[in-house]
N, C-alpha and C positions, 0 to 999 in steps of 0.2 A: 443254746446253752443257758438260756434264762432259767431253766429248771435245775434246782439244786440236786435232784436225784440224777439227772443226766450228767451234771458236772462231776458228781462222785464216781460215776462209772468210768470216767476218763483216768482215774487215779489207780487203776488196776495194777499198773507197773510202778507205782510210787515207791521209792526205796523205804524199807522199814527202818533204816538208820537215819532217815531225814530228820533235821532238827525240829520241824513243825509238823503237826498232824494234818493229814490230807482232809480230815473232816472239817477242821477249822478253816482251811484254805478254801474249800468248796463253799462253805457257809458264807465266806466273805466275798463271793462272786467270781471266783477264779476256777478255771478248768486247766487240766494238765496238757501241755503241748508235746510231751514225750521227748523233749530236748533238755537233757540234764535235769535241773530242778526248775525249769522255766514254766511259769503259769501265766495265763492271760485272762483278763476280765471280760465277761460276756457283754458288758454295757459300754465301757470306754475303750476296751482293747489294749489297755496299758499292760506291759509285761514286767514281771519281776523275776530276776534271774537267779538270785542267791538268797539263801535263808540261813539264819543263825539261831542258836538256842536262845529262847526268851523273846523272840520276835512276836509282837502283837500284830496279827494279820490285818485287821481293819485300820490300825494306826499306820501301818506301812502302805496300805492301799490309799489312804487319805493323803499321805505325804507324796506319793508318786503321782496321784491324779485327784487333786482336791475338787475338781468340777465334775467328777464322775456322777451320773445319775444315781447309781447304786449307793455311792458314798453319801450323797446328799439326802436321799430318802429311799431305802430299800423297798418300801411298800408301794411306791409309785414308779419304780424303775422297770417293771415287768418281771421281776424276780418271782419265781414260784418256789417257796420254801417247802421243806419236807414237814408234813404235819402227821406225826405218829397217831395211830388209832388209839382211842381210849380203851384200855382193857382192864379187866378185874375191877371195874368201877361199879359200885352198887347202884342199882336203879334209882334209889332214893336220892343219890348225889346229883341227879339231873336237875333237881329243883333247888339245890344249894345256892346260896347267894355268896359267890366268891369275891364280891366287892367288900366283904367284911374280912378284916385281917385275921380274926380268930378262926373263921371258917377256912381260910387259906392255910393257916398254920396247922390245922387239924388234918389237912390232906397229906402232910408230910410224915404220917405215922410210920411208913415203911421206907423213908428216905435212905438210900444206900451209902451216901458219901457225906455224912455230917462233919467229917474231919477235913473235908476240902472246902465246902461252903455250907453254912448252917441254915437250917429251916427257918429260923427267926429272921435272918437277913433276906432270904428269898421272899418270905411272906410279906415283910415290910416293903420290899421293892415291887409288890403287886403280883407276884407269881404264886400259882398253886401247882401241886404235883399230880402227874398222870398215873402214878403207880407203874411206870414203865421206864427202866433205865434211869437216866438222870434228866428226863424230859420235863420241862416246866412250861407253863403258859400264863400269859398276862390276863387277868380278869377283865381288863378294860379294852385293850387294843387287840387281844387274841393272838399276840405275837408269841412264837414258840422259841424257847432258848434251851440248848442242850450242850453237851461236852464241856461241862464246867471245869475250870482249872483253879489251883490254889490261889493264884494272884488275881482272880476275877472278883470284882466288886459288883454285886447284883444291881445296885443303883446305877453305877456308871455303864454297865453293859446294857441295861434297859434303855438308858438315854442314848447310847451310841447306836443301837440297832433300830430303835423305834422312837425317834425324837419327836414325832407328832402325836404320840400317845397322850390322851387327856390326863392320865395319872402322872406321867412324866412331867408334863407342863405344870400341873397344879401342885404336886407334892414333891417329886424327886428333885427337880431343878432347884427349888428354893432350899431343899435340905442339903444338896451338894454345895450350894453357895455358903450355907452356914458352917460347913465343915472346913472351909478355907481358914488358914492361920489368921488370927485376929490380934490386933494390938491397938491400944488407944491412940497411939501416934500414927496409925495407918488407917484411920477411919475412911478417908476418901478412896484408898486402894481397895478396901473391903467391898466397896460398892461396885467394883468393876468385875465383869465376868472373868473366869479363869483364862478363857481363850484370849482375852485382851491383855493379860498381864505380860505375856511374852512380847507382844508388840510394844509394850511400855518399857521393856528392858528388865522386868522383874522375873528372875528365874528361880524356880523351885530348886533348893539345894539338895544334892545327892552326893554320897561318898563314892569313890572309884571302886570298880569291880576287881581291879588288880592293884592294890596299894603298893606292892613291891616295885611297880613300874611307874610310880607317881611323879618322879622327877625326870627331866630331860636326860640327865646323865645316865640314870638307870636304864632308860629305854635305849639310849644310844649304845650301851654295852651289849645289847642283844643282837646288834647288827654286825657282829664280827665275821659272819659268813654270808653277808648280803651280796647277791650277784653284782659284780662291778660293772657289767655292761648296761645296767638299767640307768635311765636318766634320773629317776627319783633317788636322791641321796639319803643316807641314813640321818643326816642332820635335819633335812626338811621333813622327813617322815616322823622323826622323834619330836620335832617342834609341833607337828600336827596331832600329837597324842598317840602315835602308833609304836608298838614294839614288834620285833621280828619273831616269828614262830619257828624259824629254822627250816621251813619247807618251801621250796620254790621261791615265789615272791609274795607269799602270804603274810600279811601283817594284821594286827588286831589292836583296837583302841583300849587303853588301860582303864578308861572311865566307863564307857557304855558297853564294852566287850564286843563291839561290832567288828567284823572281819572283812578285809578286802584283798583281792588278788588279781592276777592278769592285768598288770599295769601297762598302759599304752604310753608311748613317748610324750604325748601331749597332756597326760593326766597330771593335775596338780593335787598334792595330798590334802590340803585344806578343803579344796573344792569338792573332791570325791567324798571326804569325810562328811561335809555338810549335806551333800546331795543324798547319800544313802542312809545317813543316820541323823536326820534333822532334829531328833529329840535328845541328842547327846548333850548333857549339861556342860561338858568341857568346851564343845564347839560354841554353845550359846554364850558362855561367859567370856571366851577369848575373842570370837569373831562377831558376835551379835546377831540379832534377829534379822536385820536387813540383809546381811551376807547370806544367811541360810535361805531366805526367800529368793534372793537372786540366783543362788545355785539350783534351787528347785525349778525356777523358770528356765535355767540354762539347759535342762534336760531336753527341752524342746528345740532350743537353738544353741548348741554347745559352741559353735564357732565364734559368736559374738562375745560370749562370756570369756572364752579363752584369750581373745584379743585384749579384753579389759584386764584380766589377771596378769597377762604378760607385761602390761604397762605398770601394774601395781607392784608386782613382785618378780624379781629376776628368776630365771630358771636355775636349775641345779648348778651349784658351783663345783667345778672340777678342774684340777690342775694337770696340765700336760707337760711331759718332760721335753725340754728343748735343748738340743746339743749346740755347741758352738758352730759346728759345720752347717747345721740347718739354718742357724741364724745368719751366717755369712752368705749362704745361698739366697736368702730372702733380701739381704741388704743390697743386692744388685737389681732389685725390681724397679719398675717405673715409678711406683708411688714413693719409694725411698729417694730416688734421684730427684724427683720434684721437690720433696721436703728439704733436701740438702741444698738445692739450687736457690732457695729463697733465704738462705743464710742460717738455718737452724743448726744447732750443735749436733755433730755426728754421734756423740755419746748419748744425748737425750733421745735422738731418733732411734738409736739402737736399743735403749732401755724401753721405750714405748713399744717397739716391735716385739721385744722379748716378752713383755707383760701380756700383749695381745695373744701371742702364740701359746703362752702358758695357760691363759684363761679359756681360750676357745679352740686352740689347735689349728687355727687358720690365720693367715696374715691379713693386713688391711687391704680391702679391695678398692678403696678410694684414697686419693692423696690427701684430700682435705681432712678426713678423719684422722689420718696419721699426723698431720700438722697440728690438729687440735690436741691430740694426746701428748705430743712433744711440748707444746706450749703450756699445757697444764702442769707437766713436770717442772718446767722452768718457773712457773708461778709458785709452785710448792717450795722449790729451792730458794727462791728470793724471799718468800715468807719466813722460812727458817733463818735465813741470813739476817733479816731485820730483827727477829727475836733475839738472836745471838748478839747483835750489835747493841740492842737495848740493854741486855744483861751486862755487857762489858762496860757500857756507859755508867750503869748504876752501881756496879760492884767491882769494876776493874781496879779502882784505887786501892782496894784491899791488897792487891798483889804487888803494889809498888813498895820497894824497900827504901828507907831513907839513905841517902848517900851524901857525901860531903866533898867539896873541892879543896878542903884544907887537910894537910898532913898533920896528924896528931901522934902523940906518944902512945905506947901500949896501955898505960894506966890512965889515960885521959879519955873522956867521952867526946864524940863528935859534936861540934857546935852548929846548930842549925843556922842556915843563912838563907838569903833570898833565892839562891840557886838550888836549894834542897827541897824536893817535893815532899810534902807531909801527907801521911795517910789520912783520909777523910772517913768519918763514921756517919753514914746517912741515918736519918731518923726513920726506923722501920716500924715504929709502934702503930702507926695508922695502917700500913700495909698488912701487918700481922693481924690486926683487928678485923680488917675486911676479909682476909683469908679464913680466919676462924669463923666469922659469920657465914661465909659461903659454905664452909664445911658442915656447920650445924644445919643449914637449910637443906643441903643435899641429904644428910642423914635422916631428916624428918620426912623426906619424900621416898625413902627406901622402904622396901618390903620388910616387915618386922620378922619374917620367917627366914628368907634366903639372904637378905641384906645385899642383894645384887641388883634387882630390878625396881622400877618405880611402882608405888602403890597404884592400884587401878580398880579395886572392887570394894563396894560398901556392903557390909553384912546386915541383914535384917533378922530380927527386929531391933537389935542393939544399936545399929547405925554406925559402928566403928569402921574407919577407913584405914586399913592396916596392912594389907597384903597385895601382892601382884596377881595378875591373872593366872600365872602358872601355879602358884601355891594355893590359891583360894579353893580350887576344886578338891584338894586333898584333905581339907579340914572339916571336922565335924562340929567343933566348938570355936567360938571367936578367941583368938590368941590374946586379946586384951582383957576381956571380962569373963571369958569362959561360958558365955551364954550359947545355947544350942542354936546353930545357924539354920534358919528355916527358908531363907531366900537370899539372893544376891542381886546386886545392880552393878553393871559395868560403868565405870566412871573415868573421865578423862580430865587431866590437869591442863588448864588453859594458860 
């Protein structure tokens, strides 16, 4: 299957309604396995099961198998591309020097799709035209490119498919570097290759594909008919950027438009989001580059990652109904008897057991865990009692009414004596000052958009630190200075 022509032949049954063209998939090294939409790489044998509209095939191939020989260098991987025959080409063109940009541009006189990609951009990227379909060829490395799409950048496509081309190294790579956003305050960042910016935590800013689901609350409202038997809860899925499409268990990211379905009980929404859509700006800004890399590695060994995620984040929260009869039945268990024998309050033991049944649907299997839960309840109660006692000591005198041991007439006022407790007015000016200072500090750390979460994102190039990770992906301009946001950096308050 190292021949592109042979790979194309396997797509005879490829659905015409599929989101991605089979021509681009075959060109990216894959052949059709005849199982759903599953394709397999001839070089590394990695499989991709699902496709969505707008998927970049080579980018998806690189994310799934970054060490694939075809991904690293298609020209040395054994791949045999389709080389169309030159037709309708004047005999005099054999001697033309296509290393000159003007000669390359002249070859596009019959270019059929100038509305998709312009002849000027193709000639500048080193390509000349075959006069056949939309086939183009590099004048330096002889690499052939076809099936051009509106979102294709000739410079980037040339570098992606033929990275060792002399023209790419000498001209295109420096030109792409110059096209990166520049700012005088970011001189050192400009010297770093684009691929290294993600590792440094600088993310190119993009606006969401579905702005109507940009908030957690709006996404949560779409889960009204979500299947209740699934472990993944609407709350966790909404936090991970997904909204429900109302079909089966299919969800879609509001930001990158990536869709997921067929959830297994052990699947974690954030992990699956990062694994299948590592280029999503929402995942990058909320979870970070290291998390995405760890999820990509976890595709090889999912068990190890799942254990780590279990320790980092609890599984889906679900409340089970517990009747008094069920609770009484569990109160006769050996674990409960052991806890009561060491002197714990029966009320606290009963409360701890009820909470465990409501959270997990199962009782304690060990007596020591039940004892620990009951003791924690006791510590919480004692903590509240100490707070109430402190409040009574500080402010209880306000509730004391002056009394007298002497009988007075109706028109006389009671005379204070040593036996009469007098109301005390404590000096609260210092306390109020500290409370006001704490309030101001808390407000300064709050997101300027939602006013609920702590700020956690710096906007570039303006440098303002004003929003949380949930609000930042939805903005096009900085809410402080209205400067267009070109990149973001995830920041943590120490």
